[in-house]
N, C-alpha and C positions, 0 to 999 in steps of 0.2 A: 504493500500500500504506500509506504513512504517514498519508494522509488518510482512508482508507476502512476499514481494519481495526479491529475492536473493540478498545478501549484495553487491556483485560487481556490479550487475545491478542497484541497488538503488543508490549506490555511483556514478556510471557513470551518472545516470539520473540527479543528482544534479551537478556533476563535469563539464559536457560538457557545459551547459549554463553558469555556473559560470566562467569557464576558457575562454569561448568564449567572454563573456562580458569583462573580465579582459584583454584579448588579445587586443580587440578593444580599450579599455581604455589605454592600454600600447602603442599601435600604435598612439593613439591620443596624448599622452604625448610626444612621440618621434618626431612626426611630428611638434608639437608645438615648440620643441627645434630646429628642423631643420629650420623651417620658421624664427625663431628669429635669428638663427646663420647666415643664408644666407641673410635675409632681413634687419637685424639691425647690425649684426657684433658680434665679440667676447665679447665686453663690454656689449652688450645687453643680451647675453647669461649668462654672469656672474651676471648681475644685476637681472635677473629673478631668477637665482639660489639662490641669497641672499634672495629674497622676498618669495620664496616657503616655507621656514620653518615657517614664520609667518602665512601664509595661512594654513599650516599643523596644527598649534596649534588650529585653529578654527575647522578644520575637526576632530581633535583628540577628542575634547569635544563632537561633534555630534556622533562620533563613540563610545565614552564612554557611552553615553545615549542610542544610538541605539542598540549596542550589549548587554548592560545590560537589556534593555527592551525586546529585541527580544528573548534573552535566557529565560527569565521568561515567555514570551508569549508562546514559544514552549513547555516548561515544563508544563505549565498550560493546554495547549491543550492536552498534553499526559495524563493529569489527567481528561480530559473531563469537565473542568471548563471554558466554553467559554465566559461567561459574565465577569469573572475576567480577561480573556485575553484581552478583549476590554478595560477594565479599565487600564490595563498596557499600551496598545498602546496610549490611550488618554493622560495619564500622561507623557509618553515619548515625544510626540510631543510638549506638553506645556513646559516641561523642556528644550528641545533642543532649542526652539525659545527664551525662556527667558535667559538661561545661555549664549548661544553664542551671543545673541544680546548685552548683557552687555560687553562681551569681545571685540566685534567689535567696540563699542563706545569708549572704552578705547584705543584701537589701533589707531583709527582715531584721537583721541586727541593728541597722542604722536607718530605720524607716523614716523617722521624723526629720532628722538632719538632712536626709536626701530630699525629702519633700520641700523643705525650705530652700535648699540649694537650687531646686528646679523651678522656683518662682512662687511658692506658697507664701501667704502672709497669715497673720493671726486671725483674720476674719473668715478665712476659708480653710484653715488647716484641718479642722475636724472633718470637713467633707473630703479632703484629699486622703486623710488617714482611713476614713470609713470605706472608701472604694479600694484604695491601694492595698491594704492589708489582706483582703480576701483574694485579690488578683494574684498577689505574691504567693500566698499559701497554696494556691492551686495552679501555679504557673506552669508546671510540667504538663498539665492537660493541654494548654495552648501550644506548647512546644511539639507534642506528639501529633496533634491534629495538623499542625502546619507542615511538618516534615513528611507525614504519611500522604497528605494531599499532593505534595510536590512529586514524590516518587511514583504514586499511582498514576498521575498524569503522564509521567515519563515512561510508564510501563504500558502505554497505549490505551489507557482507560480514562480519558478526560471527562467522560459523562459521569462516572462514579465520583470523581473529584468534585464535580459540580453538585452532584446529589448531596455529598457530605456538607458542602457549604449551604445548600438550600435548607437541609434539616437543621443545621446549627442556627441559621438565621430565624427560621420559623419558631423554633423552640424558644430562642432568646426573646423574640418579640412578645410571645404570649406570656412568658414568665416575667418579663419586665412589667407588663401591665398588672399582673397579679401581685407581684412583690412590692411595686411602688404605690399603686393606687388602692389595692384591696388590703394588703397586709401592712402598708405604710412603713416599709423598711428603708425608705430613702435611698441614698446612693449605695448602701450595702445591698439592697435589693437588686439594683442594676448590676452589681458585681456578681452576685450569686446567679443571676439569670445568664450572664455571659459564660460563667464557668460550666453550668449545667448544659447549656446549649453546645459548647465545645465538646463535652464528654459524650453526648448523644451523637455528635458528628463523627467522633472517633469510631463508635460502634458501627456506623454506616460504612465508613472507610474500610474497616476490617473485613467486610464481606468480600473485598477484592481477593483475599487469600483463599476463598472458596472456589474461585473461578478456575476452570481448566486451562484457559488461555494465558493466565498470568505467568510472567517470568520472575516476578519479584519473590524473594524468599530469604530466609535466614540460613546461614551456614556457620559451622564452627570455624572460628578464626583466631589466629594469634595476632596481637597488636602489630600492625605494619606502619612504622613511623613514616616511611616514605609515602604511603597512601594517605595517611593523616595529613601530611604536609601538602599533598596535592589537593585534598578536599578543602583545607583551609585557604589555600592559595586561590583556587578557582572560585570559591564562594565569597571571597573577600569583597568584591564590588557590591554584592547583595547586602552584606553586612554594612558597608558604608552607606548604601542607599537608605536602609532602614534606620541605622544608627544616626546618620546625619539628619534624618527627618526629626528625630528626637532632639538633636542639638538645635535645629532650626526652630522647633516649637518652644524650647526653653529660651532661646535668644529673643524670639518674638514676644513671649510673655514678659520677660524682663524689660525689654525696650518699651513695650506698650505701658507697662506699669510705671516706668520712669517718666515717660513723656506725656501720658494721658491719664494714668491712674486706673481705678477699677473700671471706669467706662471703657477704656481701651482693652482691658483684659477680657471683659464680657463680650465686646464687639469681636475681638479676635477669636473667642471661643466659638461664636456662631460661624464665622468664616472658616475656621479650622475644621469644624465638623463637616461643612460642605466640602472642604478640600480633601478630607479623608475619604469622603464618599466618592468624589470624582477621581482621586488618585487610584482607587481600586480598579477603575475602568482601564486606566493606562497600564496598570500592573497586569490586568487581564490580557492586553495585547501582547505584552512581553512574555507572559506565561504561555500563550499560544505559540509564540515564535520559538521559544527555547528548545522544546523537544525536537522540533523539526530541524532546526539548524544544527543542533548537536549531532543528530543522527546523520545528516547529510555530510557534515564535516568528517565524522568517523568513516563514512563510506566514500569520501573523496569526491562527492558530487558538487563541486564548487560552483559551476556555472548555474546549475539548477537552484542552488542555495541563494544566489543573488536575486532571483525572482521573488523569493519570499521576503527578502529585506525591503525591496521596493514596495511590495504589497503592504507590509507592516507600516512603513513610513507614511504612505498615503492614508491608510486607515487611522493612524495616530493623529495626523494633522487634521483630518476631517472631524474626528472626535473633539480635538482641542478647539476648533472653530465653533462647533456646536455648543460646547460648554461655555465658551466666552459669550455667545449670544444669549444663553440662558441667564447668565449673570447680568448682562447689560439690560435686558428687558424684564427679567423676573426677580430683580433684587428685592422689591417690596414684598413679593410673595414669600421669598426665602425668609425674610425677617419675621413676617407674620407667622410662619410655621413654628417659630420658636417662642411665640407669645411675648416678644419684647415690645414694650410700649413706652419706655422712657425715652423722651424725644432726643436727648443728647446721644444716647446709645444708638437709636435708630438712624440718626443722621450720619454718625461716624461709620456705622456699619454699611450704609448704602455706598459711601465713598469707597470703603474698603473692598466691597464685592466687585465693583467695576474695575478698580485698579488691579486688585489681586488676580482676578480671573483672566486678565490679559496674559498672564504667565502660561495658561494652558495652550496657547497657540504654539509654544515652544517645548513645553514639558514632554509631550508624547514623543517627539522626534528624539530628544535626549535619551528617553527611557528605552526606545527601540535600539539605539546604538549601544547603550550599556548592556542590554540583555543579549544582543547579538555577539558582541566581543567576548562577553563572559561565557556564552554558550559554546564558543569554539576555543576557549582556554587562553584568549588574548587578554590577560588580566591587567597588564599595565595600561592598555588603552581604555578598558572599561573603568578602571580606577581613576584614570586621568579625567575622564568625562564626569564621573560622579563627584570627585573632589572640586572640580571647577564650578559645578552648579550649586554645590551645597556648602562648601567651606571657603575655598580660595577666593571666590567672587562674593559669596553671600556675606561672610563675616565683615569684610571691609565696607560693603554697601550698607549693611544694617547700622553701622556706626556713622558713615559719612552722610547718607541721605537725610535722616531726620535732623542731624545737626546743622546741615546746610539749608534744608528746605522746609523743616517743620514736621509735626506729627503725621500729617497726611502722607508724607513721602515714605513712611514705614511700609505702607501697603505696596509700594513700587519695588521693594527689594526683591521679591519673588520673581516678577516678570523680568526685571533687569538681569538678574543672575541667570535665569533660564535662557533669555534671548541672547545674551553675550556668549553663553556656552554653545548654542546653535551656530552662532557666527564663527566661533573658534573651530568647531568641527568642520564647517563648510570650507574655511580657509585651509585647514589641514588636509582635507580631501582634494581641494582644488590644486594645491601645490605639492600633492603627493607626499605629504609628511606622514600620513597614515594610510594603510591599505586595507582592503578586504581580504581576509584569509592570507595565503602566501602570494596571491596574485596581485597584479596592479589593479587599481580600482577604476581604471579608465572607462571600462564598459558600463559600470553602474553610473558613474558620474555623467557620462554622455547621455545615457538613456534617461536620466532624470532631467537633463537639460532639454531634451527633445520634447 
């Protein structure tokens, strides 16, 4: 199927389940925020927004190991080395549990100091603690769900990976309602709903191991330090993507708090909930591309692989333009969804949505290139793109723009860093500073220009 199906049809076969699962996950995140906003209030929403980056750090490590292992897994399958693929899967699961377990223990020991470090203040610290403690206690549930979903997608079953996300989302939505509005558990109810939903999702994913067509499985292994190094190396860009997202959230929270106060923190919480929703869609495009390009790279089908990259770039830009238009014309509806009626917050959030959403015109293109280079083991290129958009450009911009142009300019940091990264990628391709695979990228570049 990978080698014979028409490229658009094959990409669509992976894209639809991936996007569908991510859409449901995005809806799940959005409804989570709505329930907290209506059931707990603005401070509860801000508190959860402070806690999310800490949770993201744990997920970033599982994504690091999951994407690194899954990329090697698909490349190895492309080479018809199925026993080695199982060794990679087994190592990945052991690594994920061990590494994230140590991080969770550390976070539990220093829970409140970490919360203050990530932008909490005395008025919302109780909300941060209430949500964060439960998420940390059951952190391994999210880790296992995440890594199983990645490997199952790479094992040729994107539909089941989507089903796991669907079940997780539906369970979470229903439990959020009962725990927050019926049982009055506040932000703790939101955390418990998230945990239980993820656990049920794992049960769905485990049915993959009952399938006769599955290649995925555990084997007895001795610790292979060379393989561990490869997993961490290849998965590093995914860790940077997710980890830097946490850094960016913390930086935004601190900057808004400094320049605007609680009004800015609440406004950013609304925008960031929507950002998390839309980010899932762009991740869905990358998740659809990764198994395909990893397999084709392993099978040395380089020319065919270039077609998938073009399709993914066009898809990502189209999605980005659509999201920007949603923000431009639907900003009032978005704010109304969260029940925000304080005029200062409403006005500041409206400005934020328009400015911030412009970044989606560029985000998808960057994510496609990151996912592609990571999927073929070109880690330096993938890491270079991630660092440009999230740290090397973002950190100076979040300091420079508000100091020069005032608080409204904080919202422009995201589109500016994403747009400049796209420009750098374009210049690097144009002047052959970076290539696709081992081949020159003239074919792709010219075809995009035509």
